[in-house]
C-alpha angles and dihedrals in degrees: 000000000000134000118296108254119229109150118056138178120201109206131187137156117280110260097022098129093183092055092043092057091046090051089054093053092046092047092055092048093048090051088054088051090056097251128139109237139170132180124234120193098209118239127157091255096051095041093055095043109100093208089063087072104037117140093002123150097187139003114218109199119202116205135042132322088279091064092050092046096054093049093044090057091049099050098033095112089050096064093223115158116237131207122188131215110201116232092148134078112271102008097186094161096043121088106191131064130206091252103049105029096113095059094046094043093050089061095041093052089055090056094259099138144093123240114226112203110206129196115244126198118234109200141177136188117222118201121183091341094310132102105253100174141353139183149129132274123200098182109018152324114231125196108192145155121264131239096313117079094237124131123239128216117232130185115205135197132185104200104311092334114105106221093190145259120286136191111208148123087268148303131260120207104194133186118221087260091054095042088095092058132059092339096062089046088056093052100270125139130260111249128201103256100232098054121111096233137095134219121234109201125175121218109228098329117205109263088350086278093157125049126204112264141185119226133179114248091237090115137036121261116227122194120187121198098226102174136356132167097193132028121306121211132200111202128187116209091340091285115082137009151130140267113252129206132203108283096033115130120210112205117195126186139160109278118239093235126060127219111248112215120182113225127191112242090242095056115110128187098221091047091052090049090053094043092052094048099252090118122036129184114249 
């Protein structure tokens, strides 16, 4: 049993009319149920304003996984549980659907839910000895070449252990939560979402000289951009990022805070893999 939920924020991306209409319906229902509720149309300014999330027991996101990810990064330090209602395509992180949300929410509001604690990556970019950029990644960090199809050369260390130098189109550092995203498309493994590990998956490595691997997040990962002819990008969760230059070091470690995802008691990992097409009967 979890905490009874009384104060709720319904959050969706600004301009999403379908999500706005759904938020209005859910708000009316929650008020009848005796809950305090407010709606937030998510913009960068609102999401990163702490006062937006004051006295909140739960954030219900309406949209796809991208909506949930952007809000999750913004509120990570506040320890606010998040529940997602899927209005997107795959919706692997979201738990509710537009057709069954009433039944599931009724149980969740009573405290009948599980809390899934997810590892988050904290990262920084060091350029010429100074911090150039920092942030969180819930799904993955991707270091990749730009518009030209030219490989980049990366050096990688796990703690003091030199993993090797690789020429590739890029490298994916995926959390267990993000292992079902870009990483698996690039040949990486599925990872149970509550493990304290990360997946290191190369993107089209030259002569397949570097294989995907799973490492415990006991040590920091360091990636040095050794050589690049075209632009190199570091992207967090496929949404935001920064341009890298040769000589930049990317340091990735386990964030102090965990992402708190509310999960209905009937939600099962294997069932979700099957329903989303990751596992097929043969």
